[in-house]
C-alpha positions as CSV (number, residue, x, y, z in Angstrom):
1,M,-36.9,96.7,30.7
2,A,-35.1,94.8,27.9
3,K,-36.8,95.2,24.5
4,V,-35.7,93.7,21.1
5,T,-37.4,94.2,17.8
6,V,-36.8,91.5,15.2
7,K,-35.2,93.0,12.1
8,P,-36.3,92.1,8.7
9,G,-34.4,89.0,7.6
10,E,-33.3,88.3,11.0
11,S,-33.9,84.8,12.5
12,L,-35.7,84.3,15.8
13,E,-32.6,82.7,17.3
14,E,-30.4,85.8,16.6
15,A,-33.2,88.2,18.1
16,L,-33.3,85.8,21.1
17,R,-29.5,86.0,21.5
18,R,-29.6,89.7,21.3
19,F,-32.4,89.7,24.0
20,N,-30.4,87.6,26.3
21,R,-27.4,89.8,25.9
22,E,-29.6,92.9,26.9
23,V,-31.0,91.0,29.9
24,L,-27.5,90.2,31.1
25,K,-26.3,93.8,30.5
26,E,-29.2,95.1,32.5
27,G,-28.7,92.7,35.3
28,I,-32.3,91.5,35.3
29,L,-31.7,87.9,36.0
30,L,-29.2,88.7,39.0
31,E,-32.0,91.1,40.4
32,T,-34.7,88.4,40.3
33,R,-32.5,85.9,41.9
34,R,-31.8,88.2,44.6
35,R,-35.3,89.2,45.2
36,E,-36.6,85.5,45.1
37,F,-36.8,85.4,48.8
38,Y,-37.0,88.0,51.4
39,E,-33.8,89.6,52.6
40,K,-33.6,90.9,56.2
41,P,-32.3,94.5,56.4
42,S,-29.4,93.2,58.4
43,E,-28.6,90.7,55.7
44,A,-28.8,93.5,53.0
45,K,-26.4,95.7,54.9
46,K,-24.0,92.7,55.2
47,R,-24.2,91.9,51.6
48,K,-23.5,95.6,50.5
49,K,-20.6,95.9,52.9
50,S,-19.0,92.8,51.6
51,Q,-19.6,94.0,47.9
52,K,-17.8,97.2,48.7
53,E,-14.9,95.5,50.5
54,R,-14.5,93.2,47.2
55,A,-14.7,96.2,44.9
56,I,-11.9,97.9,47.0
57,A,-9.8,94.8,47.0
58,R,-10.3,94.5,43.1
59,E,-9.1,97.9,42.7
60,K,-6.0,97.5,44.9
61,D,-5.1,94.3,42.7
62,E,-5.6,96.2,39.5
63,L,-3.4,99.0,40.7
64,S,-0.6,96.8,41.9
65,E,-0.4,94.9,38.6
């Protein structure tokens, strides 16, 4: 869980910016969007498989460059 304490002399906007950065880094928003609706087990398997394929393709592209 992302936590940010406001430092002395720090504006609320700066603290909010740090909080948003932490939330992005931890992937909280992505997870909530993914869990917004029920995902059938077969759809989850399909999604995970395509993620693995994309990661492998990305690795091949990086190695070839």
